[in-house]
C-alpha positions, 0 to 999 in steps of 0.5 A: 532560506532552505529546503527540508525533505523527509522520507520514511525508510522502507523496512529491510524486511518489506521487499522479501515479504512482498516477494514471498507473498507474490510467490504464493500467488497472493496479490498485494495492493497499496491503499494509503492516505499518503500522497499519491506520488509517495505511494507510487514511489513506494509501489515502484520500490517494492514491485507492487502493481496496484497502488492508490494514494490520497485515500480517506478511511471510507475510500479504503473501506470501499476498495476492500468492499470492491475486492470482496465483491470480486470474490477476493479474500482480503487481508489488511495491514495498517501503519496508522490510526485511520487504518 
């Protein structure tokens, strides 16, 4: 019996990039289909205040629509086919 745990490594450029965005007044939010616990860990590691996990592609689109409805401009970067 054994346990195998895998974890994606955070790219070394991620933290500096996010900090540069925040310095310019750009809000960063995570919307992911990954497990909520994983997304919350990533948010803590990167200083991102708003993070949403376990989202479907439709839920991600709805989140973007809500941000548009708040008068925000939205840019999105994805790492998967459903983004």
